[in-house]
C-alpha positions as CSV (number, residue, x, y, z in Angstrom):
1,M,-0.1,-0.2,-0.1
2,I,1.5,3.3,-1.1
3,A,1.3,6.0,1.9
4,R,-0.8,9.0,0.8
5,P,1.1,12.6,1.1
6,N,-0.4,15.2,3.2
7,R,-0.7,17.2,0.0
8,P,-0.3,16.5,-3.7
9,V,3.4,15.9,-4.7
10,Y,4.2,18.6,-7.4
11,L,6.5,17.5,-10.2
12,D,5.3,19.7,-12.9
13,N,8.1,22.4,-12.5
14,Q,8.1,23.1,-16.2
15,A,4.8,24.4,-16.1
16,T,5.6,26.7,-13.2
17,T,7.6,26.7,-9.9
18,A,6.5,27.6,-6.5
19,C,7.6,30.9,-5.4
20,D,10.6,30.6,-3.3
21,P,9.9,32.1,0.3
22,R,13.0,34.2,0.1
23,V,11.6,35.6,-3.2
24,V,8.1,36.3,-1.3
25,Q,10.0,38.0,1.7
26,A,11.9,40.4,-0.8
27,M,8.8,41.4,-2.6
28,L,6.3,41.8,0.5
29,P,7.6,45.4,1.4
30,F,7.0,46.8,-2.0
31,F,3.3,45.7,-1.8
32,T,2.8,47.8,1.3
33,E,5.2,50.5,2.7
34,H,7.5,50.8,-0.3
35,F,4.7,51.2,-2.9
36,G,5.9,54.0,-4.8
37,N,5.8,54.3,-8.6
38,P,9.3,53.7,-10.0
39,H,8.6,56.3,-12.5
40,S,8.0,59.0,-10.0
41,A,11.6,60.2,-9.5
42,E,10.3,63.4,-8.1
43,H,10.0,62.1,-4.4
44,A,11.5,59.7,-2.1
45,L,9.2,56.6,-2.4
46,G,9.4,56.9,-6.3
47,R,13.2,57.0,-6.1
48,Q,13.2,54.1,-3.7
49,A,10.9,51.9,-6.0
50,E,13.2,53.0,-8.8
51,A,16.5,51.9,-7.0
52,A,14.8,48.6,-6.4
53,V,14.0,48.0,-9.8
54,E,17.5,49.1,-11.3
55,A,18.9,46.6,-8.4
56,A,16.9,43.8,-10.0
57,R,17.7,44.7,-13.6
58,A,21.3,44.2,-12.8
59,E,20.6,40.9,-11.1
60,V,18.8,39.6,-14.1
61,A,21.6,40.9,-16.6
62,A,24.3,39.1,-14.3
63,V,22.7,35.4,-14.9
64,I,23.5,36.0,-18.5
65,G,26.6,38.0,-18.7
66,A,24.7,41.1,-19.8
67,T,24.6,44.6,-18.7
68,A,21.5,46.3,-16.7
69,R,21.0,48.6,-19.7
70,E,20.2,45.6,-22.0
71,I,17.4,44.1,-19.8
72,V,13.9,45.3,-20.5
73,F,11.1,44.3,-18.2
74,T,8.0,42.5,-19.5
75,S,5.0,40.9,-18.4
76,G,6.5,37.4,-19.1
77,A,8.3,35.3,-21.9
78,T,5.5,35.3,-24.3
79,E,5.3,39.2,-24.3
80,S,9.2,38.9,-24.7
81,N,9.1,36.7,-27.6
82,N,6.6,38.7,-29.4
83,I,8.5,41.8,-28.7
84,A,11.7,40.2,-30.0
85,I,10.3,38.6,-33.1
86,K,7.8,41.0,-34.3
87,G,9.7,43.9,-33.3
88,A,12.9,43.1,-35.0
89,A,11.0,42.2,-38.1
90,R,9.1,45.3,-38.2
91,H,12.1,47.7,-37.5
92,A,14.0,46.0,-40.4
93,A,11.1,46.4,-42.6
94,R,10.5,50.0,-41.8
95,G,14.1,50.6,-42.3
96,G,14.3,49.3,-45.9
97,D,15.7,46.0,-45.1
98,P,14.9,43.6,-48.0
99,R,15.4,40.3,-46.0
100,R,12.2,38.5,-45.1
101,R,13.1,35.2,-44.0
102,I,12.7,34.3,-40.2
103,V,13.8,30.8,-39.1
104,T,12.9,28.9,-36.3
105,L,12.2,25.2,-34.9
106,A,9.1,23.0,-35.2
107,T,9.7,22.4,-31.6
108,E,9.5,26.0,-30.2
109,H,7.1,27.3,-27.9
110,K,3.5,28.1,-29.3
111,C,4.1,32.0,-28.7
112,V,7.2,31.8,-31.0
113,L,5.8,29.7,-33.8
114,E,2.5,31.8,-33.7
115,S,4.5,35.0,-33.8
116,V,6.6,33.8,-36.8
117,A,3.4,32.7,-38.4
118,D,1.9,36.2,-37.8
119,L,4.4,37.9,-39.8
120,R,3.6,36.0,-43.1
121,E,0.5,38.3,-43.5
122,E,3.1,41.4,-43.4
123,G,5.2,40.0,-46.2
124,F,7.8,37.6,-44.2
125,E,8.8,34.2,-44.9
126,P,8.6,31.9,-41.9
127,V,10.8,28.9,-42.2
128,V,10.2,26.3,-39.6
129,L,13.1,23.7,-39.5
130,P,12.4,20.1,-38.2
131,V,14.6,18.6,-35.5
132,R,16.3,15.1,-35.0
133,A,14.7,12.4,-33.5
134,D,16.4,13.3,-30.2
135,G,15.1,16.8,-30.4
136,T,18.3,18.9,-31.3
137,L,18.7,20.8,-34.5
138,D,21.2,19.4,-37.1
139,P,23.5,22.5,-37.9
140,D,23.4,21.6,-41.6
141,R,19.7,22.1,-41.6
142,L,20.1,25.5,-40.4
143,A,23.1,26.3,-42.8
144,E,20.6,25.2,-45.9
145,A,18.0,27.7,-44.4
146,L,20.5,30.3,-44.2
147,A,21.3,30.1,-48.0
148,V,18.5,32.5,-48.5
149,P,19.1,36.0,-46.8
150,T,17.7,35.7,-43.2
151,L,16.6,38.5,-41.0
152,L,16.4,36.4,-37.6
153,V,17.0,33.3,-36.3
154,S,14.7,32.0,-33.1
155,I,15.9,28.9,-31.5
156,M,14.9,28.1,-27.8
157,A,17.5,27.2,-25.3
158,V,15.5,24.3,-23.6
159,N,12.3,22.9,-24.7
160,N,9.7,23.0,-22.4
161,E,8.1,19.7,-22.8
162,T,11.4,17.4,-23.8
163,G,13.7,19.5,-21.5
164,V,16.2,19.0,-24.5
165,V,19.3,21.7,-24.3
166,Q,20.1,23.0,-27.6
167,D,23.8,23.5,-28.4
168,L,23.3,27.3,-29.2
169,R,26.9,28.0,-29.7
170,P,27.6,26.6,-33.2
171,L,23.9,27.4,-34.2
172,A,24.4,31.2,-33.2
173,A,27.6,31.2,-35.1
174,L,26.0,30.0,-38.3
175,A,23.3,32.4,-38.0
176,K,25.7,35.4,-37.2
177,A,28.0,34.7,-40.0
178,A,25.0,34.6,-42.3
179,G,24.2,38.3,-41.0
180,A,20.9,37.1,-39.2
181,L,19.9,38.2,-35.6
182,V,19.8,35.5,-33.2
183,H,17.1,35.3,-30.5
184,T,16.5,32.4,-27.9
185,D,13.5,31.7,-25.8
186,A,15.2,31.1,-22.4
187,A,12.0,30.6,-20.4
188,Q,13.0,27.1,-19.3
189,G,16.9,27.6,-19.4
190,F,17.3,30.9,-17.6
191,G,18.7,30.5,-14.2
192,K,18.9,26.6,-14.7
193,V,21.6,26.1,-17.4
194,P,24.7,28.2,-18.2
195,L,23.9,31.1,-20.5
196,D,26.4,33.7,-21.5
197,V,25.0,36.2,-24.3
198,E,28.6,37.2,-25.3
199,A,30.1,34.0,-25.6
200,L,27.0,32.5,-27.5
201,G,26.4,35.4,-29.6
202,L,23.0,36.1,-28.7
203,D,21.0,39.2,-29.7
204,L,17.8,38.8,-28.0
205,V,16.8,36.5,-25.0
206,S,13.3,36.0,-23.4
207,I,13.3,35.3,-19.8
208,S,10.5,34.3,-17.4
209,G,10.0,34.9,-13.8
210,H,7.6,32.0,-12.9
211,K,10.0,29.4,-14.1
212,I,12.9,30.4,-11.6
213,Y,10.9,30.4,-8.3
214,G,9.8,34.0,-9.0
215,P,6.4,35.5,-9.4
216,K,4.1,34.9,-12.1
217,G,3.3,38.0,-14.4
218,V,6.8,39.2,-14.8
219,G,9.6,38.6,-17.2
220,A,12.4,40.4,-19.2
221,L,14.0,40.7,-22.6
222,Y,17.7,41.1,-23.2
223,V,18.4,43.4,-26.3
224,R,22.0,43.7,-27.3
225,R,23.4,47.1,-27.1
226,R,26.9,46.8,-28.9
227,P,26.1,46.3,-31.9
228,R,22.7,47.9,-31.1
229,V,19.8,45.7,-31.9
230,R,16.8,47.7,-32.7
231,L,13.0,46.9,-32.1
232,A,9.8,48.5,-33.0
233,A,7.4,48.6,-30.0
234,L,4.3,46.5,-30.0
235,F,2.1,49.0,-28.4
236,S,2.1,52.8,-27.7
237,G,2.2,54.5,-24.2
238,G,4.7,56.7,-21.9
239,A,8.1,55.1,-23.6
240,Q,9.2,53.5,-20.6
241,E,11.8,50.5,-20.7
242,R,13.7,52.4,-23.7
243,G,10.5,52.9,-25.4
244,L,10.1,49.3,-26.0
245,R,7.8,48.4,-23.2
246,S,5.4,51.2,-22.2
247,G,3.4,50.9,-18.9
248,T,4.1,51.4,-15.3
249,L,6.5,48.9,-13.9
250,P,5.2,46.4,-11.7
251,A,7.9,47.2,-8.7
252,P,7.0,44.2,-6.4
253,L,6.9,41.5,-9.2
254,I,10.4,43.1,-10.6
255,V,12.0,42.8,-7.1
256,G,10.9,39.3,-7.2
257,L,12.4,38.3,-10.5
258,G,15.5,39.9,-9.3
259,E,15.8,38.0,-6.3
260,A,14.9,35.0,-8.0
261,A,17.7,35.6,-10.5
262,R,20.2,36.2,-7.6
263,L,19.2,32.9,-6.1
264,A,19.5,31.1,-9.4
265,R,23.0,32.3,-10.1
266,M,24.3,31.6,-6.7
267,E,22.8,28.1,-6.6
268,M,22.3,27.1,-10.4
269,A,25.1,24.5,-9.9
270,E,24.2,23.0,-6.7
271,D,20.4,22.9,-7.6
272,A,21.4,21.2,-10.8
273,A,23.3,18.6,-9.3
274,R,20.8,17.7,-6.5
275,I,17.9,17.8,-9.0
276,G,19.7,15.7,-11.6
277,A,20.5,13.1,-9.0
278,L,16.7,12.8,-8.0
279,R,15.7,12.7,-11.6
280,D,18.1,9.8,-12.4
281,T,16.8,7.9,-9.1
282,L,13.5,8.4,-10.3
283,L,14.2,7.2,-13.9
284,A,15.9,4.2,-12.7
285,R,13.0,3.0,-10.6
286,L,10.4,3.7,-13.2
287,R,12.5,1.5,-15.7
288,A,12.9,-1.4,-13.5
289,G,9.2,-1.3,-12.4
290,I,7.9,-0.7,-16.1
291,P,9.4,-2.5,-18.9
292,G,9.5,-0.7,-22.2
293,L,9.5,2.7,-20.8
294,V,10.7,5.1,-23.2
295,V,12.6,8.4,-22.4
296,N,11.8,11.2,-25.4
297,G,14.7,13.4,-26.3
298,S,18.3,13.6,-25.7
299,Q,19.2,12.0,-22.4
300,A,22.8,13.8,-22.5
301,A,21.6,17.6,-23.5
302,R,18.7,17.6,-20.9
303,L,17.7,19.8,-18.3
304,P,18.3,18.5,-15.1
305,G,14.9,18.2,-13.7
306,N,13.0,16.9,-17.0
307,L,11.9,13.4,-17.8
308,N,9.5,13.1,-20.9
309,L,8.5,9.5,-20.7
310,T,6.1,7.3,-23.1
311,F,4.7,4.6,-21.2
312,P,3.9,1.2,-22.8
313,A,0.5,0.2,-21.9
314,A,-1.6,3.2,-20.5
315,S,-2.6,6.4,-21.7
316,A,-1.3,9.8,-20.2
317,A,-4.9,10.6,-19.3
318,E,-5.6,7.4,-17.6
319,L,-2.4,7.7,-15.4
320,I,-3.1,11.3,-14.5
321,A,-6.7,10.2,-13.3
322,A,-5.3,7.3,-11.4
323,L,-2.9,9.5,-9.4
324,P,-4.8,12.5,-7.9
325,D,-2.0,12.9,-5.4
326,L,0.6,13.3,-8.2
327,C,1.0,16.7,-10.3
328,V,2.4,15.7,-13.7
329,S,1.3,16.8,-17.0
330,T,0.8,15.6,-20.7
331,G,2.9,18.5,-22.1
332,S,2.9,22.1,-22.3
333,A,0.8,24.1,-19.9
334,C,-0.1,26.6,-22.6
335,S,-1.5,24.1,-24.6
336,S,-3.6,22.2,-22.1
337,A,-7.0,22.9,-23.8
338,E,-6.0,21.1,-26.9
339,V,-7.2,17.5,-27.2
340,E,-4.6,16.4,-30.1
341,P,-1.4,15.0,-29.2
342,S,1.8,17.3,-28.7
343,Y,3.1,18.9,-31.8
344,V,6.6,18.7,-30.1
345,L,6.5,15.0,-29.7
346,R,5.1,14.7,-33.2
347,A,8.4,16.6,-34.4
348,L,10.4,14.2,-32.6
349,G,8.8,11.3,-34.8
350,L,6.4,9.9,-32.3
351,S,3.0,8.5,-33.4
352,D,-0.2,10.0,-32.1
353,D,-0.6,7.0,-30.1
354,A,2.7,7.1,-28.4
355,A,2.3,10.5,-27.9
356,G,-0.9,10.0,-26.0
357,R,0.9,7.8,-23.8
358,T,3.6,10.3,-22.8
359,L,3.7,12.1,-19.5
360,R,6.1,15.2,-18.8
361,I,7.6,15.0,-15.2
362,G,9.4,18.1,-13.8
363,L,11.4,18.1,-10.8
364,G,12.6,21.2,-9.0
365,R,14.1,22.9,-6.2
366,F,11.7,21.8,-3.6
367,T,11.3,18.4,-4.8
368,T,12.2,16.0,-2.1
369,P,13.5,12.3,-2.0
370,A,10.4,11.4,-0.3
371,D,8.4,12.9,-3.2
372,I,10.6,10.7,-5.5
373,D,9.9,7.8,-3.7
374,F,6.2,8.0,-3.8
375,A,5.9,9.3,-7.4
376,G,8.1,6.2,-8.4
377,A,5.9,3.7,-6.4
378,A,2.5,5.2,-7.5
379,L,3.5,5.5,-11.1
380,I,4.6,1.8,-11.2
381,A,1.5,0.6,-9.2
382,A,-1.0,2.8,-11.5
383,H,0.3,1.6,-14.6
384,T,0.6,-1.8,-13.6
385,R,-3.0,-1.7,-12.7
386,L,-4.1,-0.1,-15.7
387,A,-2.2,-2.4,-18.0
388,N,-3.9,-5.4,-16.2
389,A,-7.2,-4.0,-16.8
390,H,-6.6,-3.5,-20.6
391,I,-5.4,-6.9,-20.7
392,E,-8.7,-8.2,-19.0
393,A,-10.7,-6.3,-21.1
394,Q,-9.4,-7.7,-24.2
395,V,-9.8,-11.3,-23.0
396,T,-13.5,-10.9,-22.1
């Protein structure tokens, strides 16, 4: 008999993470006594909020080797991706740049794919490249696409479903050699895997707060200054954030993002080692108890906390229904309303049937060995029960 936990065991950290208590403590004063508008520099409370925002900006920049002036605050990675992709394309077009090709991958987040697709109506040429069976991009595929003059290449750092880490350095080098801008959606990679914008040659990087134990509703966009990357703003307003993102900045959320970034920078290696060890323990137990279990995507180039698993004899929906005390998912939280199988798994070559038997398991900073013990035992027991039920149904 599997002991029921006091509360659900949360293993869906690619969807979102719990806000670190240290982040909450850093934020709280800015909801109450330090409530000034960071754009009201005429008085003390405004200047206090402004100083806190700028300190947070420096912390976010430090994680990726950028300067504080290269960080623009947004509402999250979706907005950052839209500003980066649409902003770069529209500014170039307005300036008379003849290039219209924009290259991305079939496994990108929906907001990247949709942003690129939207630009078709404005005369741009979206090119969506396939990935290899392990989820990585073949550099030769990118080189072929770059044979046509290309304005922008957008390649995510870490996939939100499979946890696959792209080898950005050679891919970015190919794009830069062809004269293209390089954007990466780093929502899943920022603060979890090393990212250095100078070493990698990145021009634009999208960041999310709630993926790194910070608050929801805040993110950032890195915009290179030298050589300067120019973007067209998506909407009009008071020209805050270098004119790229108008609107009053949410100081409490930005302070939270800054603290989350600081903690990630200080604890990244330790977190990765501990989480990776727990993941490996869970995988070993599941493989021992469920013969035929398949890991999707590269096992070497992978986020430490991610497992994307295809089960041999039970659907993902059945497993989730059978495990009310375990929080796992079938894929992207942003596509949870979709009934059809994951387009990311299809891009890796999985059939619809296999994709329907696939779960995403995401470990995080607050995952414990006890959580792994429960998850392993519960998944094995549920799968065995469901598999036996299917066999009995076929016999009768």
